[in-house]
N, C-alpha and C positions, 0 to 999 in steps of 0.2 A: 285670021287677022294679022297683019304685019306688026301692029303695035304691040301684040302680045311678046314680041321679042324685045321690046324697049325696056331699059331698067326703070325702076320705080322713080328715079329722079328725073329721067328723060319723059316718062309719062306724065309727071307732075307738070313739067314744063309744057307739054303739048296741050295741056288744059287751057292755056292762055292763047294758044293760036288763032282759034275762032270759036264762035258759039257752035258751029256745026262739029268741030272736032270735040269740043267739050261734051256735047250731047252724045256722040258717038262713044267716047270713052266712059263716060258716066252711065251710059246705057248698057254696057256690057258688064255681066256678073263677073267674068274672069279678069277684066281689068280693074273693076272695083275691088276685087280681092288683092290684086297686085299693088293697089294704092292703100290698102289696109282700111278700105271703108266698108267691106262686107266681110264676114267671117268665112275663113277657109274650113270646110267640114273635115278634111282628112287630117288625121293625127297619127305621127310616127312615134315609136318608143325605142329607148335605148335601154337594154337590160344590163344591170350592175350585179356582178356576182361578189358578194362579200365573203371573205374567208372566215373561217372559225375564229381567227383572232380579233376580228371586228364585230361580230355578232355572236349571240349565244347559240343561234341556230345558223346552219349553212344554208341560206335562202336567197332567192333572187329577188331583186327590187328593181323596178322598172321606172324610167323618168320619161315623161313626154318631151318631144323635141319641138321647139318653138322657133319661128323666123322672127328676129327683132326687127322692127321699124328701122330704116336706115339711119335715122337720127341717133338711135341707141347703140348702133354697132361700135363706134370708137370707145365706148364706155364699158364694154363687155370684155372681160378677160378671155383670151383663147384657151386658157386652162381652167376648166370648170372644176368645182369641188362638191360634185354631185348635186349642185343647186344652180339654178339661174340667178345670176347676179349683175346687175347694172350699177357701176360704181362712179360716184361723183360727177353726175351729170349736171351742168349748169340748169338751175331751176328756170332762168329766163329763156333758154332755148325751147323748154316744153311748150311755151306759149306761142312758138313761131309756127306749130303744126296745127292744121284744121282740128278743132276740138274733137270731132266725132271720129277721128282716126284711131284705129286700135294700135296698141303697144306692140302686140305680137300676132303672128299668124301660125297656127290656129289660136284663137283668142285665149288668153288666160282670164278667168273669171274672178280671180282673187289674187292679190299682190301686196306684199308688205313694203311700205315705203318709209324712210327716215329722212329727216332733214338735218344737215350738217350744222347749222348754226343753233337750233334749238334742242338738239339731242332728243327730238321727239319722234315717235313712231305712230304710224297708223296702218291699218289694214283696210285696203280699198277693195270693194266687191262690186261686180256688175255681172248679172247673169248672162248678158250678151258679149261680155269680154271688157276688160278694163280699157278705157280710152285716155287720150291725152287730157281731155277735159276733166275726167275723174281725178287724175293726178294733180292738175292744177287746183282743182276745188279742194282736194284733200289737203294740199299744201297751204292754201289759204285759210283753211279752217284752223290748221295747226298754228298758223301765223297769229290769228285772232285769239286763240286759247293761250299761247305763250309768247306774248310780245317780247322782244329783245331789244330795249332802248330805242332803235330807230323804227321799230315796227315793220321790218322787212322779214321776208321768209329768208331762209339760208341760201347761200351762195350756190350750193350743190345739194343734190339729194341722191339717194341710193334706192334701189328696188331689189327685192329678193323673192324668190318662189322656190321652196325647198323640193317640190316634187316635179321639177321641170329642168331641162337644159336648153341652152341657146344652140341654134343650129350652126353657129360659126365656131364651136367648141372644137379645138384641136386634139385635146386630150382630156380625160376625166380622172381626176386624181381623188381616190377614196381616202379621206383623212379620218 
């Protein structure tokens, strides 16, 4: 299928061409995975070898590699510190993505989220993979628990998963 060569952004735009195109795209498991609507079962790993100076034992630790949704890419540092981190993403931009869209492929079923304005932290879990709606609902719950004068959630939030790396990491720094 020629649409499998389209970028996620172009594929998303193609959904609006016609109902036939929409049915064709959403009827394809491969294209649904590319749109982060269905989970990708394949997982790749990166092995990190810690020296004796960093650990008591000289052992290998692996991190799973995950493709971030295109909205998250600008907020992920190309230098990873052995963790997957999304830094200071505007919270309102999270509401622009279809709620059932996964944050990562293959999906992460647990992610730590903190809100800049409230200095609050929450752990989000979803056995099928954390979605944009999970993050938005989690931020909304943090907002109701810790109102900050104007009653709004923070301007930005950050996400962290310590046993994973983003696929766009150019270097991994063991700190």
